[in-house]
Backbone as CSV, one residue per row, in Angstrom:
resi,resn,N_x,N_y,N_z,CA_x,CA_y,CA_z,C_x,C_y,C_z
1,MET,0.836,-1.141,0.018,-0.003,0.005,0.017,0.850,1.282,-0.008
2,THR,0.374,2.293,-0.617,1.098,3.584,-0.684,0.191,4.592,-0.051
3,GLY,0.909,5.454,0.763,0.176,6.406,1.539,0.238,7.885,1.044
4,GLN,0.019,8.777,2.028,-0.104,10.164,1.765,1.133,10.859,1.127
5,ARG,2.289,10.349,1.504,3.519,10.948,0.944,3.539,10.833,-0.579
6,GLU,3.213,9.705,-1.077,3.229,9.483,-2.573,2.046,10.227,-3.228
7,ILE,0.885,10.167,-2.546,-0.279,10.882,-3.117,-0.017,12.419,-3.230
8,ARG,0.539,12.983,-2.119,0.720,14.449,-2.028,1.842,14.840,-2.958
9,ALA,2.703,13.978,-3.334,3.808,14.255,-4.335,3.255,14.395,-5.719
10,ARG,1.989,13.909,-5.927,1.371,13.949,-7.263,0.162,14.885,-7.424
11,LEU,-0.420,15.251,-6.364,-1.622,16.110,-6.342,-1.393,17.388,-5.623
12,PRO,-1.882,18.517,-6.103,-1.800,19.787,-5.358,-2.789,19.925,-4.237
13,HIS,-3.761,19.020,-4.204,-4.856,19.154,-3.227,-4.391,18.914,-1.777
14,ARG,-4.975,19.634,-0.846,-4.728,19.505,0.596,-6.036,19.645,1.331
15,PHE,-6.019,19.421,2.662,-7.200,19.481,3.498,-7.957,20.858,3.213
16,PRO,-9.217,20.776,3.018,-10.142,19.657,3.153,-10.443,19.004,1.811
17,MET,-9.682,19.355,0.772,-10.092,18.860,-0.527,-9.176,17.708,-1.063
18,LEU,-8.255,17.197,-0.240,-7.565,15.974,-0.664,-8.419,14.795,-0.285
19,LEU,-8.976,14.175,-1.326,-9.991,13.133,-1.138,-9.567,11.709,-1.495
20,VAL,-8.234,11.495,-1.438,-7.658,10.094,-1.631,-6.851,9.806,-0.394
21,ASP,-7.047,8.698,0.261,-6.366,8.339,1.417,-5.178,7.429,1.230
22,ARG,-5.409,6.439,0.364,-4.334,5.418,0.238,-4.454,4.756,-1.199
23,LEU,-3.291,4.290,-1.653,-3.285,3.512,-2.919,-2.974,2.033,-2.579
24,VAL,-3.832,1.199,-3.170,-3.599,-0.276,-2.918,-3.069,-0.999,-4.101
25,ASP,-3.123,-0.460,-5.280,-2.589,-1.045,-6.461,-2.322,0.004,-7.529
26,VAL,-1.155,-0.006,-8.018,-0.744,0.939,-9.125,-0.002,0.206,-10.127
27,VAL,-0.536,0.188,-11.367,0.225,-0.266,-12.568,0.372,0.939,-13.450
28,PRO,1.525,1.608,-13.430,1.729,2.873,-14.189,1.345,2.726,-15.633
29,GLY,0.566,3.745,-16.130,0.107,3.736,-17.467,-1.000,2.792,-17.781
30,GLU,-1.533,2.101,-16.756,-2.679,1.157,-16.943,-3.822,1.389,-15.979
31,ARG,-3.570,1.133,-14.705,-4.656,1.156,-13.724,-4.177,1.528,-12.336
32,LEU,-5.210,1.807,-11.537,-4.897,2.194,-10.104,-6.151,1.843,-9.303
33,VAL,-5.924,1.435,-8.005,-6.953,1.251,-7.075,-6.642,2.166,-5.855
34,ALA,-7.541,3.011,-5.501,-7.291,3.933,-4.378,-8.428,3.836,-3.392
35,LEU,-8.155,4.159,-2.138,-9.196,4.150,-1.057,-9.437,5.594,-0.547
36,LYS,-10.742,5.779,-0.177,-11.151,7.007,0.442,-12.123,6.663,1.508
37,ALA,-11.783,6.917,2.752,-12.695,6.651,3.894,-13.587,7.873,4.100
38,VAL,-14.885,7.621,4.096,-15.814,8.729,4.365,-16.112,8.771,5.877
39,THR,-15.921,9.940,6.475,-16.146,10.037,7.931,-16.982,11.237,8.270
40,CYS,-17.611,11.209,9.430,-18.411,12.376,9.861,-17.542,13.606,10.234
41,ASN,-16.225,13.397,10.242,-15.344,14.560,10.618,-15.028,15.484,9.367
42,GLU,-15.626,15.168,8.269,-15.381,15.961,7.063,-16.179,17.256,7.197
43,PRO,-15.699,18.349,6.640,-16.395,19.689,6.826,-17.796,19.682,6.281
44,TRP,-18.141,18.950,5.252,-19.463,18.993,4.724,-20.574,18.448,5.659
45,TYR,-20.163,17.751,6.740,-21.119,17.185,7.683,-21.232,18.071,8.960
46,GLU,-20.413,19.133,9.067,-20.327,19.874,10.301,-21.633,20.518,10.839
47,LYS,-22.525,20.884,9.913,-23.732,21.549,10.334,-24.915,20.616,10.496
48,LEU,-24.686,19.323,10.308,-25.809,18.322,10.565,-25.987,18.085,12.046
49,GLY,-27.196,18.257,12.546,-27.435,18.038,13.961,-27.971,16.658,14.261
50,PRO,-28.218,16.413,15.511,-28.623,15.095,15.989,-29.980,14.572,15.406
51,GLU,-30.787,15.545,14.921,-32.099,15.115,14.342,-32.050,14.937,12.817
52,THR,-30.905,15.111,12.279,-30.740,14.935,10.805,-31.089,13.577,10.337
53,PRO,-31.942,13.398,9.328,-32.275,12.071,8.843,-31.044,11.426,8.160
54,ASP,-30.973,10.128,8.195,-29.863,9.382,7.596,-29.586,9.766,6.135
55,ARG,-30.649,10.002,5.378,-30.466,10.290,3.956,-29.639,11.596,3.739
56,ASP,-29.709,12.509,4.708,-28.975,13.777,4.580,-27.459,13.604,4.841
57,PHE,-27.091,12.407,5.312,-25.635,12.162,5.534,-24.997,11.628,4.227
58,ALA,-25.774,11.427,3.169,-25.173,10.881,1.945,-24.021,11.767,1.521
59,TYR,-22.951,11.137,1.186,-21.721,11.787,0.683,-22.131,12.541,-0.589
60,PRO,-21.731,13.865,-0.693,-22.138,14.639,-1.891,-21.593,13.986,-3.171
61,PRO,-22.497,13.754,-4.133,-22.090,13.124,-5.384,-20.898,13.883,-6.075
62,ALA,-20.892,15.222,-6.029,-19.787,15.951,-6.632,-18.507,15.645,-5.962
63,LEU,-18.451,15.364,-4.704,-17.289,14.960,-4.001,-16.812,13.515,-4.302
64,LEU,-17.812,12.656,-4.567,-17.554,11.313,-4.982,-16.833,11.321,-6.391
65,VAL,-17.315,12.158,-7.285,-16.609,12.329,-8.559,-15.273,12.932,-8.339
66,GLU,-15.167,13.979,-7.572,-13.846,14.645,-7.358,-12.826,13.687,-6.803
67,SER,-13.266,12.881,-5.801,-12.352,11.946,-5.214,-11.863,10.915,-6.238
68,TRP,-12.795,10.386,-7.110,-12.445,9.412,-8.113,-11.485,10.102,-9.139
69,CYS,-11.756,11.361,-9.480,-10.873,12.021,-10.441,-9.508,12.349,-9.842
70,GLN,-9.410,12.558,-8.510,-8.099,12.713,-7.941,-7.332,11.420,-8.046
71,ALA,-8.027,10.265,-7.820,-7.286,8.968,-8.019,-6.844,8.860,-9.436
72,ALA,-7.647,9.305,-10.429,-7.223,9.314,-11.900,-5.972,10.213,-12.028
73,GLY,-5.998,11.344,-11.336,-4.869,12.283,-11.447,-3.583,11.658,-10.914
74,VAL,-3.648,10.874,-9.861,-2.496,10.200,-9.328,-1.946,9.248,-10.433
75,LEU,-2.770,8.509,-11.075,-2.371,7.627,-12.095,-1.761,8.404,-13.298
76,ALA,-2.390,9.489,-13.657,-1.904,10.264,-14.821,-0.544,10.883,-14.568
77,THR,-0.281,11.167,-13.311,0.977,11.833,-12.971,2.059,10.873,-12.358
78,TRP,1.776,9.569,-12.343,2.627,8.654,-11.639,4.092,8.758,-12.029
79,ASP,4.357,8.829,-13.321,5.730,8.862,-13.794,6.340,10.221,-13.836
80,ALA,5.510,11.279,-13.684,6.060,12.658,-13.776,5.280,13.496,-12.763
81,PRO,5.516,13.296,-11.450,4.798,13.994,-10.453,5.177,15.521,-10.443
82,ASN,4.145,16.368,-10.218,4.344,17.802,-10.108,3.148,18.427,-9.351
83,PRO,3.240,18.458,-8.024,2.098,18.916,-7.279,2.062,20.487,-7.202
84,ASP,3.032,21.171,-7.810,3.133,22.614,-7.800,2.369,23.203,-8.959
85,VAL,1.227,23.786,-8.752,0.364,24.312,-9.787,0.886,25.595,-10.311
86,LEU,1.955,26.161,-9.801,2.517,27.429,-10.277,3.640,27.190,-11.260
87,ARG,4.157,25.956,-11.359,5.217,25.575,-12.303,4.868,24.299,-12.972
88,GLY,5.532,24.057,-14.089,5.371,22.746,-14.788,3.989,22.611,-15.452
89,GLN,3.531,21.392,-15.506,2.265,21.067,-16.069,1.125,21.066,-15.019
90,VAL,0.034,21.640,-15.386,-1.127,21.738,-14.486,-2.156,20.797,-14.987
91,MET,-2.709,19.935,-14.122,-3.783,18.954,-14.434,-5.131,19.669,-14.424
92,LEU,-5.872,19.571,-15.482,-7.181,20.225,-15.679,-8.282,19.151,-15.961
93,PHE,-9.375,19.289,-15.294,-10.511,18.446,-15.575,-11.177,18.913,-16.899
94,GLY,-11.321,18.004,-17.834,-11.922,18.377,-19.177,-13.357,18.088,-19.248
95,GLY,-13.836,16.970,-18.782,-15.248,16.637,-18.908,-15.526,15.199,-18.508
96,MET,-16.763,14.834,-18.446,-17.151,13.487,-18.135,-18.426,13.055,-18.831
97,THR,-18.545,11.784,-19.158,-19.761,11.258,-19.807,-20.051,9.938,-19.129
98,GLY,-21.276,9.584,-19.023,-21.710,8.264,-18.579,-21.363,7.975,-17.130
99,VAL,-21.453,9.033,-16.244,-21.254,8.813,-14.832,-22.576,8.475,-14.266
100,ALA,-22.664,7.328,-13.549,-23.890,6.894,-12.933,-23.685,6.590,-11.416
101,PHE,-24.612,7.120,-10.616,-24.557,6.861,-9.167,-25.528,5.753,-8.876
102,HIS,-25.091,4.690,-8.156,-25.991,3.602,-7.911,-26.707,3.534,-6.611
103,ARG,-26.071,4.199,-5.583,-26.699,4.326,-4.273,-25.953,5.348,-3.460
104,PRO,-26.530,5.925,-2.435,-25.851,6.836,-1.550,-24.687,6.205,-0.828
105,VAL,-23.689,7.001,-0.509,-22.517,6.564,0.320,-22.672,7.292,1.629
106,LEU,-22.480,6.591,2.732,-22.733,7.179,4.063,-21.395,7.179,4.876
107,PRO,-21.288,8.010,5.876,-20.071,7.990,6.737,-19.904,6.589,7.315
108,GLY,-18.630,6.193,7.373,-18.287,4.856,7.842,-17.900,3.936,6.711
109,GLU,-18.196,4.330,5.470,-17.894,3.472,4.284,-16.516,3.827,3.779
110,VAL,-15.864,2.815,3.231,-14.535,2.994,2.602,-14.770,2.803,1.080
111,LEU,-14.482,3.865,0.320,-14.631,3.770,-1.096,-13.371,3.221,-1.773
112,GLU,-13.660,2.344,-2.699,-12.525,1.806,-3.531,-12.685,2.321,-4.936
113,HIS,-11.829,3.257,-5.317,-11.827,3.769,-6.665,-11.011,2.899,-7.562
114,ARG,-11.632,2.397,-8.623,-10.918,1.606,-9.614,-10.817,2.405,-10.892
115,VAL,-9.617,2.826,-11.215,-9.388,3.722,-12.400,-8.567,2.980,-13.403
116,ARG,-9.028,3.106,-14.675,-8.269,2.513,-15.805,-7.982,3.624,-16.821
117,LEU,-6.725,3.625,-17.218,-6.339,4.601,-18.253,-6.776,4.020,-19.612
118,ASP,-7.678,4.680,-20.261,-8.240,4.217,-21.597,-7.225,4.552,-22.629
119,ARG,-6.777,5.773,-22.674,-5.745,6.149,-23.697,-5.204,7.578,-23.327
120,ARG,-4.026,7.776,-23.882,-3.357,9.092,-23.706,-3.062,9.619,-25.099
121,VAL,-3.451,10.863,-25.393,-3.243,11.460,-26.677,-2.536,12.791,-26.442
122,ASP,-1.275,12.873,-26.696,-0.481,14.069,-26.378,-0.588,14.467,-24.870
123,ASP,-1.202,15.634,-24.627,-1.355,16.063,-23.209,-2.742,15.781,-22.682
124,THR,-3.465,14.893,-23.253,-4.872,14.608,-22.837,-4.923,13.126,-22.474
125,VAL,-5.621,12.855,-21.353,-5.741,11.482,-20.906,-7.190,11.152,-20.661
126,LEU,-7.626,9.942,-21.070,-9.010,9.480,-20.964,-8.996,8.290,-19.983
127,PHE,-9.970,8.325,-19.005,-10.087,7.331,-17.996,-11.451,6.728,-18.006
128,GLU,-11.579,5.509,-17.429,-12.842,4.878,-17.190,-12.725,4.112,-15.877
129,GLY,-13.852,3.679,-15.323,-13.681,2.855,-14.085,-14.988,2.932,-13.285
130,GLU,-14.744,2.636,-11.970,-15.943,2.558,-11.047,-15.422,2.829,-9.598
131,CYS,-16.427,2.949,-8.782,-16.155,3.141,-7.348,-17.018,2.136,-6.624
132,HIS,-16.446,1.370,-5.731,-17.156,0.341,-4.940,-17.094,0.620,-3.387
133,SER,-18.015,0.109,-2.681,-18.035,0.179,-1.289,-18.518,-1.223,-0.844
134,ALA,-17.672,-1.901,0.000,-18.012,-3.253,0.458,-18.327,-4.160,-0.661
135,GLY,-17.590,-4.023,-1.790,-17.756,-4.915,-2.940,-18.963,-4.522,-3.819
136,GLU,-19.679,-3.517,-3.508,-20.882,-3.117,-4.268,-20.547,-1.850,-5.066
137,PRO,-20.934,-1.779,-6.314,-20.747,-0.549,-7.034,-21.607,0.619,-6.543
138,VAL,-20.997,1.801,-6.332,-21.720,2.979,-5.942,-21.705,4.004,-7.023
139,MET,-20.704,3.866,-7.949,-20.616,4.833,-9.080,-19.872,4.148,-10.220
140,THR,-20.329,4.370,-11.471,-19.567,3.921,-12.622,-19.269,5.163,-13.444
141,VAL,-18.064,5.049,-14.144,-17.599,6.133,-14.935,-17.304,5.613,-16.347
142,GLU,-18.035,6.061,-17.262,-17.817,5.627,-18.637,-16.557,6.343,-19.230
143,ARG,-16.428,7.644,-18.999,-15.286,8.364,-19.502,-15.121,9.693,-18.733
144,ILE,-13.854,9.972,-18.337,-13.448,11.261,-17.869,-12.193,11.682,-18.562
145,VAL,-12.226,12.985,-18.990,-11.158,13.478,-19.774,-10.318,14.491,-18.901
146,MET,-8.995,14.340,-18.934,-8.138,15.219,-18.179,-7.086,15.730,-19.162
147,ALA,-6.757,17.017,-19.034,-5.719,17.645,-19.895,-4.631,18.229,-19.023
148,PHE,-3.425,18.338,-19.578,-2.370,18.979,-18.906,-1.939,20.223,-19.767
149,ARG,-1.745,21.330,-19.080,-1.324,22.562,-19.757,-0.166,23.158,-18.912
150,PRO,0.743,23.894,-19.554,1.785,24.548,-18.834,1.234,25.596,-17.926
151,ALA,1.734,25.669,-16.715,1.288,26.664,-15.734,1.416,28.044,-16.275
152,SER,2.512,28.297,-16.959,2.759,29.641,-17.465,1.638,30.122,-18.413
153,ALA,1.071,29.195,-19.222,-0.013,29.531,-20.144,-1.318,29.912,-19.431
154,LEU,-1.448,29.482,-18.194,-2.706,29.635,-17.447,-2.677,30.965,-16.597
155,ARG,-1.553,31.549,-16.376,-1.481,32.739,-15.601,-2.005,33.930,-16.346
156,PRO,-2.599,34.909,-15.626,-3.059,36.123,-16.250,-1.786,36.867,-16.833
157,GLU,-2.009,37.603,-17.889,-0.913,38.378,-18.449,-0.313,39.361,-17.451
158,GLY,0.987,39.347,-17.415,1.736,40.210,-16.501,1.921,39.592,-15.108
159,ALA,1.460,38.408,-14.876,1.608,37.754,-13.547,2.830,36.905,-13.567
């Protein structure tokens, strides 16, 4: 298993938006399996009181996608890590198609992101995969597109 040191060497994200906890399998250029533990200690749960119904504890779908995409980002940058968004290549989310949510995810669950690199074309990478919890699919991803651009090209003129 690979932990936070390797993940943080590849992603610019930090608390509270670093949503990948551990890597359990990495085959560079092919696939990755990453874990994300959902807990009540995350900021998005802080305002939920004791009378909050269980359904309101569902992990936000946007964060489920973000977490999966971060796992894809780790795979995309495995051989050329650069967590500094001010220099080098910056990882940009391009778009997604065919993302399906199968059931809500609740605190206490451990998500297993399964990411497969479909293809790489120049500075663009296409991924597919799914997310499981306790062996059950909670999200499937038909395609997510990620592009890399030079940090210098993304800065405002004169900066």
